[in-house]
C-alpha positions, 0 to 999 in steps of 0.5 A: 106289509100291510094288507088290503082292508078286509071287507071293503066296498067300493061306492060303484064310481065308473072305472075302467081296467086298463091291461097293456098286453104284448103277447099275453094271450095265455095270462089274459086267459087267467086274469080276465075271468077274475075281472069279468067273471066277478059281477061284484066288480062292475068295471070296464075292462080293456086290453090294449094289444101292443103289437101282439104276434099271438092270439092276445087280442082274440082271447080277450074279446072271447073273454069279454073284453074290449080290445084297444090297438095301440097305434104304431110305437112313436119315438121317445116312449116305451111300449108299456107307457104307450099301451097305457096312454093309449088305452086311457085315451080310448076310455072315459071312466072316473077311475083308471086301473093299470093291471098287468096281464100276469095279475089275477084277482081273488073274489071281491080283489078289485072292489076292495082295491077300488074302495081304498082308492076312494078313501085315499083320492089319489094313487093307490098300488098294491104289491101282488101276492107272488104265486110260485109254481116252478122251482126256478121262480123261487130265484125271484126271492130277494128281488121281491124283498129289495123291491118292498124295502126300497119303496119305503111303503112297508117300513116302520115310518111309512105313516111319516114318509110318502112311498118312493115308488109304486108297484106297477102290476096294479095302479089305481087312480082317480082321472083328475089325479092322472091327468093332473099328474100328466098321465103316462106322457109324463113318464113315456120314456121310463123303464120304471114307469110306475116309480116315476108315476108315482113321483108325478103324482106326489108332484101333482100334490096328491097322496100315494098309498101302497098296500100288500096284495095278499088275499086280494091280488095275485101276480105270477111273475116271469112264468115263461122261464129262466131267461125271462126272469133274468131279462125282467129283473135286469131291466128293473133292479139297478134303475129301482136302486138308483131312485130309492132314498139315500138312507133307504139304500144304506139300510137295504145295502147293510141287510144285504151285507148281514145276509152274505156274512151269515151265508159264510158264517158257518164255514167260518165261525162253527157253531156260532156261525150256524146260529147266526144263519139260522137266525137270517133264515128265519128272518127271511122266511117270516118276510117271504111268507108275506109276499109270496108262496116261496116256501121254507126251503127258500129261506133255508137255502137263502144263499142260493137265491141271494147269490143269483140276486147279486149276479143279476143286480151287477148285469143290471148295473152293466146294462142300464149304467153303462151300456144304457140299453136293455131288452123287454118282450123283444124290444131294445129299450134305451134307459 
């Protein structure tokens, strides 16, 4: 994973951070002080309240953000794409950043992201460092690994092949590029709006670049329990596989097959199998430490998050490709 350049400074173009929020009062209390409290950033922060039943709007106002109420959800849109479009339509910054409410920024983190976007003159996406706080959150390990692999954003051939997708928690692009790509209206019905927005930007002739967020951008995914984690990854994982380049999909599948073989090897091959298991555990640890605070134990016991990944992936296949519907944030979404 390629980290954001250290010490990068933005030229200070007018920028707006748009946060789509549905029942995100607790997350906003962590995110907004890292944007509004950092005077070096100097951006307008807009929270789009997407029909929240909690104190989302009040928390946002109390912390100094501007609040925009999303109009009633029209047919053919997902809640997030409608909230993002509503925020973009209510603001006028030269640069727009779409940031999920469960993200937070280290000091100068947003400024570093904006500085990189100036050089790219297109879409910049940051894969936030995954902060793991409770044991069940370690179950996200293989989802994170596969998501990183599937985009080609950090592959050895990344300089020759454009990313196949982007990372939804942090998307930043200039308004000219955003409008040329059709904005969120172009991806209004998409569950994987980040992947499709990436495609729309590339189709408009603009560049897409991805970076790792370690030391700059942090996310705590699905903090409300295992049910939320299952629902969230069910929504994302099978659809993402369907948008992965064929060769990349084959390589990722081969690597997962190797992981499955290594998990069973100690029972079948004795000491040789144990050596294979240890080699895969070391590899998983090396990769995980770059993308989150999963800890050594997650790698040592990698068969557990691997089995969980395979089970949720199967569930996602059924819901997205057979039933054609998934659930998220209290809404049933047609896929």
